C-alpha positions in Angstrom: 0.0 0.1 0.1 1.4 3.3 -1.0 1.7 6.2 1.4 -1.2 8.2 0.5 -3.4 5.1 0.8 -2.0 4.3 4.1 -2.8 7.5 5.5 -5.9 8.2 3.8 -6.7 4.6 5.7 -5.8 5.9 9.1 -7.5 9.2 9.2 -10.2 7.7 8.1 -10.5 4.7 10.8 -10.0 6.9 13.7 -11.7 7.1 16.9 -14.8 9.5 17.3 -13.9 13.3 17.8 -10.2 12.4 16.9 -8.5 14.6 13.7 -5.4 14.3 12.2 -4.5 17.4 9.9 -0.8 16.7 8.0 1.4 19.2 6.3 3.7 17.2 4.1 7.5 18.4 3.3 8.1 17.7 -0.8 10.6 14.4 -1.0 13.4 16.5 -2.3 13.6 18.5 1.3 15.3 17.5 4.3 12.8 18.6 6.8 10.2 16.5 8.4 6.5 16.3 7.6 4.6 17.1 10.4 0.9 16.0 11.8 -1.4 17.4 14.5 -3.5 15.2 16.5 -6.9 16.8 18.0 -8.6 14.7 20.7 -12.4 14.9 21.3 -11.9 17.4 24.3 -9.3 19.9 22.4 -6.4 18.6 23.5 -3.9 18.6 20.0 -0.2 17.0 19.8 2.2 18.1 17.0 4.1 15.2 15.7 7.1 14.3 13.1 5.5 12.4 10.9 6.6 9.3 9.4 4.6 7.3 6.6 5.7 3.8 5.4 4.8 0.3 5.2 6.2 -1.9 8.4 6.5 -5.4 7.9 9.3 -6.8 10.4 10.8 -5.1 13.6 13.7 -3.7 11.6 11.7 -1.2 9.8 11.0 0.0 13.4 14.5 1.5 14.1 14.9 4.9 15.4 11.0 5.5 15.6 10.9 5.2 19.5 13.1 9.0 19.1 11.8 12.2 19.3 12.6 14.6 16.3 14.1 17.2 18.6 11.4 18.2 20.8 8.8 17.0 19.0 7.7 13.2 19.2 7.4 11.1 15.8 4.3 9.6 14.8 4.2 6.4 12.5 1.1 6.1 10.2 1.7 2.2 8.8 -0.1 -0.5 7.3 -2.4 -3.0 9.6 0.4 -4.2 12.1 0.7 -7.8 13.4 0.2 -7.9 17.0 3.7 -9.1 17.5 4.8 -5.7 15.9 1.9 -3.7 17.5 3.1 -5.2 21.0 6.8 -4.4 20.3 5.8 -0.7 19.2 4.0 -0.3 22.6 6.9 -1.9 24.9 9.4 0.8 23.1 6.6 3.6 23.7 6.6 3.9 19.4 3.6 6.2 19.1 1.5 4.5 15.9 -1.8 4.9 14.0 -2.0 1.8 11.5 -4.3 1.6 8.3 -6.6 -0.8 10.3 -7.7 2.1 13.4 -5.0 0.5 15.6 -3.2 3.1 17.6 -0.7 3.6 20.5 -0.1 7.1 21.4 1.6 8.1 25.0 2.6 11.3 25.2 2.5 14.6 27.8 -1.2 15.2 28.0 -2.2 12.3 26.0 -2.7 8.7 26.1 -4.6 6.7 23.1 -4.4 2.6 23.1 -7.2 0.6 20.3 -6.3 -2.7 19.8 -7.5 -5.3 17.7 -9.0 -4.2 14.6 -8.6 -6.0 11.2 -8.3 -4.5 8.4 -11.2 -3.9 6.2 -10.6 -5.1 2.4 -12.4 -3.1 -0.3 -14.5 -5.4 -2.1 -13.2 -6.1 -5.7 -15.9 -7.9 -7.7 -14.2 -10.5 -9.9 -14.9 -9.2 -13.6 -14.5 -10.6 -16.6 -11.1 -8.9 -17.7 -8.1 -8.0 -15.5 -7.0 -4.7 -14.9 -4.8 -4.4 -17.5 -6.6 -5.7 -20.0 -9.3 -3.2 -18.9 -6.7 -0.4 -19.3 -6.1 -1.1 -23.0 -9.5 -1.4 -23.6 -10.4 2.2 -22.3 -7.9 3.6 -25.1 -9.0 1.4 -28.0 -12.3 1.5 -27.5 -13.1 5.1 -27.4 -10.5 6.0 -30.3 -10.5 3.1 -32.9 -7.8 4.6 -34.7 -5.5 3.4 -31.8 -6.1 -0.1 -32.5 -3.5 -0.3 -35.1 -0.9 1.6 -33.0 2.5 -0.1 -31.8 2.4 -2.2 -29.0 5.0 0.7 -27.6 2.7 3.4 -28.5 -0.1 1.4 -26.8 1.5 1.0 -23.8 2.5 4.7 -23.5 -1.2 5.7 -23.8 -2.9 3.0 -21.8 -0.2 3.2 -19.3 0.9 -0.6 -18.8 3.5 -2.8 -20.2 4.6 -3.7 -23.3 4.1 -7.5 -22.1 0.7 -6.8 -21.1 -0.1 -5.1 -24.3 0.1 -8.3 -25.7 -1.1 -10.2 -23.1 -4.5 -8.3 -23.3 -4.6 -8.7 -26.9 -4.4 -12.9 -26.3 -7.3 -12.8 -23.6 -9.3 -10.9 -26.3 -8.7 -12.8 -28.4 -9.7 -16.1 -26.2 -12.9 -14.8 -25.7 -13.4 -13.6 -29.0 -13.6 -9.9 -28.6 -10.4 -9.4 -31.4 -8.5 -10.8 -34.2 -5.9 -10.4 -35.8 -6.4 -10.2 -39.9 -4.0 -8.7 -43.0 -5.9 -6.0 -42.9 -5.3 -5.2 -39.4 -6.6 -5.7 -35.8 -10.0 -6.0 -35.2 -12.0 -5.7 -32.2 -15.2 -8.2 -32.2 -18.8 -6.7 -31.1 -17.5 -3.3 -30.0 -21.2 -2.0 -28.8 -21.3 -5.4 -26.1 -17.7 -4.9 -25.3 -17.9 -1.1 -24.5 -21.3 -1.5 -22.1 -19.3 -4.6 -20.4 -16.3 -1.8 -19.9 -18.6 0.7 -18.3 -20.6 -1.8 -16.2 -17.2 -3.4 -15.4 -15.3 -0.4 -14.2 -16.3 0.2 -10.9 -15.6 -3.0 -9.6 -12.8 -4.3 -11.6 -10.6 -1.4 -12.2 -11.4 1.4 -10.0 -11.3 0.0 -6.6 -7.6 -1.1 -7.4 -6.9 2.7 -8.1 -5.0 4.6 -5.0 -7.4 7.1 -3.6 -8.1 9.7 -1.0 -11.5 10.9 0.0 -11.7 14.2 0.9 -14.0 17.3 2.0 -15.8 18.9 -1.0 -14.4 22.2 -1.7 -16.1 25.8 -1.2 -18.0 25.2 -4.7 -17.4 22.7 -7.5 -16.3 25.7 -9.7 -13.4 26.7 -7.3 -11.9 23.3 -8.2 -9.3 23.7 -11.1 -7.8 20.9 -12.4 -4.1 21.0 -13.3 -2.2 19.7 -16.3 -3.1 16.3 -16.7 -5.8 15.9 -14.2 -9.7 15.3 -15.4 -12.7 15.6 -13.6 -15.4 13.0 -13.3 -18.0 11.1 -11.6 -20.7 13.4 -11.2 -18.7 17.0 -12.3 -18.6 15.3 -15.5 -22.1 14.2 -15.7 -23.3 17.7 -15.1 -21.0 19.2 -18.4 -22.0 16.0 -20.6 -25.5 16.5 -19.8 -26.0 19.9 -20.0 -26.5 21.0 -16.6 -29.4 18.5 -16.0 -27.7 17.0 -13.2 -26.5 19.5 -10.0 -23.4 17.5 -8.9 -23.5 16.9 -4.9 -20.2 15.0 -5.3 -17.0 14.6 -7.5 -14.1 12.7 -8.5 -10.5 14.1 -9.5 -8.0 11.9 -11.4 -5.0 13.1 -11.4 -1.2 11.9 -12.5 0.3 13.5 -9.7 1.7 11.9 -6.0 -1.7 11.9 -4.4 -0.7 13.3 -1.2 1.2 16.3 -2.8 -2.3 17.0 -4.8 -4.1 17.1 -1.4 -1.9 19.7 -0.1 -2.2 21.8 -2.9 -5.7 21.5 -2.8 -5.9 22.4 0.9 -8.4 20.2 1.5 -9.0 17.8 4.4 -9.3 14.1 4.3 -13.0 13.2 5.1 -14.0 9.8 6.0 -17.7 10.6 4.1 -16.0 13.5 2.0 -17.6 14.5 -1.6 -14.7 14.2 -3.1 -12.2 11.3 -4.5 -8.7 12.3 -5.7 -8.3 9.1 -7.6 -4.8 8.4 -9.7 -5.3 8.4 -13.2 -5.3 4.8 -14.7 -4.3 5.8 -18.4 -0.9 7.0 -19.7 -0.2 9.5 -22.4 -3.8 9.2 -23.9 -5.8 12.5 -24.4 -9.6 11.4 -23.6 -11.4 11.4 -26.5 -15.2 12.4 -26.0 -16.3 9.0 -26.6 -13.6 8.4 -23.4 -14.8 11.0 -21.2 -18.8 9.0 -21.7 -17.3 5.9 -21.1 -15.9 6.5 -18.0 -18.7 9.2 -17.0 -21.5 6.6 -17.3 -18.8 4.0 -15.5 -18.6 6.5 -12.2 -22.4 7.3 -12.3 -23.6 2.9 -12.5 -21.0 2.5 -10.0 -23.2 4.7 -7.8 -26.0 2.5 -8.3 -28.9 4.8 -7.3 -31.9 5.8 -10.0 -30.7 9.5 -10.3 -27.4 8.6 -11.8 -28.9 5.8 -13.9 -31.1 8.9 -15.2 -28.4 11.2 -16.2 -26.3 8.4 -17.5 -28.9 7.5 -20.0 -29.2 10.9 -21.4 -25.3 11.0 -21.8 -25.5 7.6 -23.5 -28.1 9.2 -25.9 -25.9 12.2 -26.3 -22.7 10.5 -27.0 -22.6 6.4 -27.2 -25.9 5.3 -28.1 -25.1 2.4 -26.7 -28.4 -0.3 -25.9 -29.5 0.2 -22.9 -30.6 -3.2 -22.1 -26.6 -4.6 -22.3 -25.8 -0.9 -20.6 -27.7 -0.9 -17.8 -27.9 -5.2 -17.4 -31.8 -5.8 -18.2 
């Protein structure tokens, strides 16, 4: 699990009444990142922050010492009972991704034990992650289908070997064949609807993401270079304003924690903004790609409001058979 995901999980599993505010310093500086933990009675403690996975005791070396006059706080993956006991014995302050924590500093003592990691439910889709990424490119831009393997790898954000494996998988399921005239996708309407329906279970849960509080207004959320506003923000645009967004997604190629700091938005357990690592590579989204991704995000919500606007966007752009798209 990457650092940004560890931090997001730890914050989301804090006990009621506790908040953790984080200031991350750029990696190229020698200054340590900082965190401020606030308790339910308003008690506040400053820490030097360390975010990293821990799988053995050797990785905990030096964590029991203070950073100058400021105690250290470790944010990590769920610790085994033995590693958690070692931290308590050595007075190492930690919060793990399952919500277990040990904090013992002047003015504050917190101990939470026995919590287990709640693994995200990832539905078994018809296609592996790499195939989904390649399909996103070649379905939304048919001219890309006969690009070189290297070009496809760069656009889809996958390895050269994965391009070959993806085509083999599609050929085995009779969605692809290679003829003298070039590569050809079969049953593209069915394949497009399948990608949209499976995205929320087969690909999206595998992407690094943070859940943040909403900005003061959605109009104030300006995407940086290479970013894309998705979810209900895309739906509002693609439906001509039919939908008024209540939540949004920002797909970004930037490190998530650095981007969160730049946005100055706090992590929130039930936040309305999802910050998600962009899954495609150098590909510039076509109108069809935008519609595919928007519909996939909407159908993943599973509510009637989302399905209604999905029908409008499908009718405006993709014109897929509704029975295939909505699964009825």
